[in-house]
N, C-alpha and C positions, 0 to 999 in steps of 0.2 A: 653353541652353548655359551652362556655368559658366565665368566668367572671373574669375581671382583676381589681386589685386595683391600685391606683396611686402608684408611686414609694415611698417606705417607708424606713426609716433608718433601718439598719439590726438589731441593738441591741434593742430587745423588752423587756424592763425591767419591767415586770408586775407581776412576780411570787413572792409570799411572803411566801410560805411554808417552813418548816424547813428541809424537806427531801433532798432538792437540794440547792446548792449554787446559787448565783445570776445568772440567766440564760442568755445565749447568744441568745437563741431562745425559744419562748413560744407561741404556737399556740393552740387554742381551737376551736373545731368544734362540733356542734350539727347536727347530720345527721339522716334522716329517710330513711331506706333502703326499706321500703314498704314490700310487700310479697316476700317470698323466693321462686322463681320459677326456681331455677337452673341457674340464669343469672350470667354474670360477674358483679362484683360490681364496678370495675374501680378505678379511681383516686379520692382521696379526695382533695389534693392540691399539688401545685408545686411552688417553689420559684426560680426565676432567677434574675441575676444581670442586670444592665442597658445595658450590651452588649449582653444579651440573654443566658449567661452561666448558666447551670443547677446547682443549689446549694443544694436544699433539696426538699423533697416531701414525700407523703404517699399515699398508695393505695394497691390494691389487685391484685396480679399476676393471670392471666388467661392462663393456659398452659396445654397441653396434650402431654406427651412424651411416644411414643411407648407403647400403651396399658394402660398407667397409667396417670390419671388426677391429676393435682395439686389441693390442697385443697383451696376452695374459701374463707374460713373464716380466712385465714392466712394473716394478715396485715403486710405490710412492711413500716417502717419509715426509711428514709435515709437522710444523709447529705454527701456531697462530699467535704471533707476537701481540701482546696487549697494548704496546705503545705504538704499534704500526699496523693495526688490524685492517684499516681501510686503505692503506697505501697501495697504489698500483701504478704501473706505467704501461703504455701501449706504444709500440714502435713497429716500423715495417720489418718484415722478415723477407729475406731474399726470395724473389719470385722468378719463374721462367721468363725468358725474354719474349717480347711481342705483346700485342694487344689480345691476350688470351682471356676470355671473359669468364672462365669456369675452372676453378681449381679445387680438387679434393685431396687432402693430405691424410695419410694413414701410415701406421708403423707395421713393420714385419721384422721380428727378431730385434736386432740392434739398429736396424736401418729405418730411415724415414723416406717415404715415397710420395710423389705427387702425381695424380692422374689428372691431366688437363685435356679439356674436351676440344681437340682439333682433329683433323682427319688423318694425321700421321704423327708418329713420335709421341704417343699419348702418355708415356710413362717416363718419369725421371727419378733419380735417386739423389738424396741430399749428401753433399760432401761437406762435412762440418769443418774440416781443416781449412778449406778455401771458401767456405760460406757461399756455395753455389750449387746449382743443380746440374747433374751430369747424366749422360746415357748409361744405364747399368749394363754390365756384361750380360750376355744372353742367359747365362746360368743364374744371374741374380734377379732377373725379371720375375716378380711374383705372379702366380696365377690367381684365379678368382678365389676370393675368401681365404687367401693364404694366411697361415698362422703357424707358430712353432708348437709342436707337440712332441714331448719327450726329447726336446732339444733339436728336432729336425723339422724341416718345412713340410706341411701338409697343405695341398692346394688342388684346384681344379685346372687342368691344362688341356686345351683342345677336346673338351668333353669328358676326359678321364680324370679320376681322382688319383693324385700322385703323392707318394710319401718318400721323402729323401731321394727323389729321382726315379723311383720305381712305381709303376702303375699298380694300384691296389684295388681299383674298381674301374672296369671297362664296361660301361653300360651298353645295352643293345641299341641299335639304331631306332627301334620302336619297341616300347614307348620311349619318350624322350625324358631324360632326367636333367633338371635345371635347378639353379638357385641353391647351390650346395652350402652346407654348414656342418661343422663338427662340434659335438658336445655330448657329455655324459655317456661316452663310449658308443656313440652312434653317428653314422653319416646321415644327414638330412637332405631331402630334395623335395621339390614340387615335380610330380610325375604327370606327363601329358600323354593320354592315350586317345588315338583316333578310332572311334567305334563304328562310325559311318562316314560317308564322304563329307558331310557337313556337321558331324557331331564330335565334340572333343570332351573327354572326361578328365578333370584334374583330380589329383590326390596329393595329400601330404604323406611322405613315407620316411621311415627310419630303418636303417640297416645296421645291425650291430657290427662294430669293428673297433679294435684297439691296436696300438702299435706293438703290443706284446703277443699278438696272435701268431700262431704257426699252423698252416702257412699264413702269410701276411695278407693275401687277397681276401676282400670282403665277399661274402656269399649272398648273392641276390635272392636266393631261395628263402633266406631268413628275414626278408623284408616285412615290416609291419606298416600297413598303410591304411588310410581312411579317405574315402571319396569326399571331395568338398563340393561347393555348391555352384560355382560359376566358372565357365571355361576361361575367362580372361584373368583369373586370379593369379597373382604372383606377389612375392614379399619384397619389402624394402629393408626389413631388419629381422633379426632373431634375438632372443634373450634367454636367460636362465634364472630360475629361482629355486633354490634347494636342489632337488633331484629332477626337476622338470625343465624341459626345453619348450619355449613358447615362440610362435611365429604369428605374424599378422599379415594378411593379404592386402592388396591395394583396394579391395572392396570391403575391408573391415571384418573379414573372417579371422577370428582369433582362435588359434588351435594350440593345445598343450599336449605334450608327450611325457609320460612319467616313467619310461623305461620298459613298460609292458604294453600300454595301449594309449590311443589318442582320445581326447575329448574336445568338444566344442565349447569354448568360453563365450563366444559371440558369433552368431550366424550373420553373414552378410545380408544386406537389404538392398535390393535393386533400386537404383535411383537415389540412394542415400550415400553421400560422401563420407568416408571414414577411413583414414589412412594413418599408419604409424611409421614414422621415418627414423626414430631412434628408440633404442631400449637400453636402459642402464639399471644395474642392480644398486639400490640405495638402501642401506640398512636391511630391514626384514621384508622388503617389497621390491617388486620390479616396476620401474617407472617407464612409461612409453609416451613419446612425444607425438601429439595427434594433430591431424588436419580434419576439419576446418576450424576447430576452436582455438588452436595455438596453446592449449593447456597440456599438462601431463595427465595421463590416466594411470591408475595404479592397479597392479594385480598382487594380492596378498596371499595367494595360494588357493583362494576360494572364489573371491568376488572381483569384478572389474568396477572401479569407481572413477568418475571424472573428478579431478581436483581443480575445481573452478578457481580461477585467479592464480594458478601455478603455471607460469607467471602471469601477472595481470596484463590487461591491454593498456598501453601507455596513453596518457592524456592526449587527445586530439587525433588518435588513430581510429580507423574503422575497425569494428570488432569482427568483420566478415573475412572469410578466406585466409585465416591465419594458420601457420604451420610451424609447429615446434620441431625443427629438423635435426638439431644437434644438441648433445648433452655431454657433460664431462664432470668428473670429480677432480678438483684442483685445490690444494691446500685444505683438504677436508671439507670443502664447500661445493655445493651443487651449482653447476653453471648450465645455462640453456641459451640456444640461439634460435631466433624466431623470424620467419618470413612473414610479410614481404618487406620489412624495413631493416633486416639484418640487425635486429636488436640483440644485445648481449646482456644477459641477466645473471645475477648470482644470488643465492639464498643463504641467509645467515643460519647456520645449523643450530644455534641456540634459541633464536626467536622464531624460526621458520618464516621470517619475513623476507620478501624479495626486494632487491635493489637493482635498478637498471644501471649497469656500468656505463652504457653508452650504445652507440651504433658503429658499425664498421664502414659506413658511408657518410660523407659530409653533405650530400645533396640528394634530393631536396629536403627541406624541413618536413617533419612529420605532419600530415594533415589527413582529414577525412573527406576531402572533396571528391576523391576517388578511392577505391579500395587499395590499389597498388600505386607505388610511386612511378612517375614517368610514363603514365598511360598515353598522354598526348604525344610525347616524343616517339613512343613505340608505334602509334597509329600513323604518324607522319612518315616514318621509315618503312611502312608496310609490314610491320611485325605484329604478332598477336598482342592483344591489349596488355597482358601482364609480362611480356618478355623481358622488360627492363625492371621487373621486381628484383629485390635484393635478398640474396641468400647468405647466411653464415653456414658454410658447408661442413666445416671440420673443426674439431677441438682435440688436440693431441698433446698431453703432457710431454715435455721434452726438456731435459736438463732441469733448470729451475723455473721454466716458464711454460706457457701454453701456446702452441702454434695453431693459428686459425686461418681457414680459407674462406674465400668469397666466390660468388657466382651471380650471373643473371639467372633467369628461369632455367635455361639449359639449351643444349644444342651444340653441334659441332661447327664452329666458325671462328674467325678472327675478326674482332671489331674494327670497323673502318669508319673513322670520324667523318669521312666524306658522305657516307650513306646514312649515318644517324646524326642529323644536324641539330636535333633538339638538345644535345648535351655537348659540352666542351670535351676536348681531348683528355683533359685532366679528370673530368668527371667520369668519362668512359673508362679511364685507366683504373678506377676503383673496382671495377668488375674483374675478378680474378686475382686481386691483390692478396698477399699473405701478411698476417700480422702476428706479433709476438707479445703476449701479455705476461707481465712479471708482477708477482706479489711476494713480499718477503716471507720466507718460511716454507717453501716447497722444494723437494728434491726428488727427481726420478732416476731410478737405477735399473739397468737391465740385469735380471738375475739369471745366472747360468743354471741350467737344469741339472739336477743330481738325483740319482736313484736312492741315495742315502740321506739321512737327516742332515740338515745344514744349520750352522750357527751364524746368526746375523746380529750385528751390533749397530746401534743407532746412537750417535753422540752429537751433542750441541755444546759448544764452548763460546767464549767471548768473540770469536772471529768467524766461525763457520759451523755448518751442520754437515755430517758425514754418515755414510753407510759403509759398513764393513761386511765382507763375506768370507768366512773362514779366516778371519784375521787380516784380510787384505782390503784396503780401501778401494771401493768400486765407484764411488760417486761422492762429490762434495759441492757445496755452494756457500758463498759468503752469507753470514747472518750476524748482525750485531745487536739485534733487538732483544728486549726482555720477553721471556716466555710468560711470566706471571709476576704479580706483585710479591715482594719479599714476604716470607712467612706464610704464603698460601699453602694449602694442603691439596692433595689430589687423590683421585680414585682411578686405578688402572683397571681397564677391562681387557681381558685376554680372549682373543678369538672372536670378537664381536665388535661391530662398529659400522661406520658409514659405507665401507666397501662390502658389507654383508658378512654373513657367518663364515668363519674359517673352514675350508674343506681340507682338513689335515689335522695333525696332532701336535700340540706344543708339549715337548718332552721336558724342557727346563726353561726357566726364565729368571732373570735378575733385573730389577729387584723382585 
């Protein structure tokens, strides 16, 4: 629900604490998130000027990028400085040692992990104090689709769903339950049943479960399932819009569950490529990154629409076999990463126009002589034609920046310059590299879970921006830019914005 305040002066001078100078912006919100059922938490507030230009806001990103879910308890507070709106810096982020060609970065709770595609030691945890990657303790290693629910880890480990170290769903050996996800009070799977020797029936299923249940074990007898169309179907991503959970199979089967039943949004077509690698809630719709167009498609609760030109094909590139693999909301702006050139795009939330920030590889120059970069080098090395295509695998808001991963097409190996002679060692080293994008005005904070309403405070002064939880500063970042021109007025929207509708209740707010 959208709640608007009258136009207010921008400078809200009510902060009197000693930790910050006189603030330019000071907003306090008391919010009750209710029970944690794996839902998207959405937007707390947004501020726009009298022309509608987005100036600041706070909320929780809801994203799923190629097997890895974003962490729902990571709060973003952003301002869009009008004197530094387009400023950005891109620098290397520490990476695992070795010529590792494929890195996928994802958050779980307060931690950052990297899954790197070699045959051993696939998972590392980031040590921010020493700025390096380390082997996590056995108990710290996250399982499949791990996320924090009610302050404790929910994950799939060795085929079981485990909550806070306890098995809450132990599926039978047959049928097989795979590709787990939790949302809207249900455990989701793709179920595989062998009916005859050579016949397999796939289904999408939802099993009701909450961390408040007694007993805590999920009841398979309460499963709600729907047979789907092709035996090979499996998902790359899940998403949510309102009360619905949506999944898309690798054959383009789009399925939605509303808490009671399933429906088919799109039936897969044999011989037609249609894959969704990322899903992100953006405003009042669910955006899905698609192959082979490289565009977003949107679901508004009723219809599926292809958003042609979201983002556009860059000049000189082939329009074929493009894949929008990765998405993020950072500083209130939508970002997208596109194969096969590892393009990084950002969309202006005021004009809805796309700007290509750049690429995460320096070689070769974009061209349309071939569909993918480095096809000749791949052939000479005995690799499949598109193996040396360029992926932007990950986008994770972290502190005041955005951590991004890269990869070749995929596969478990370590790159050997002696075997791939068409590229230099330095060019090969760009596969698997990690990058850190910084733009002034974004701050990410890990919010502790509470069963009770919480008071959050968001402050900007002449030196920094900061987030407070129950009076204690939990995150801050330098910021010296102006939010808006002097004398500007603004309109604050409560519980509605780029992160989607708030799933919770705002009990009090100031102003």
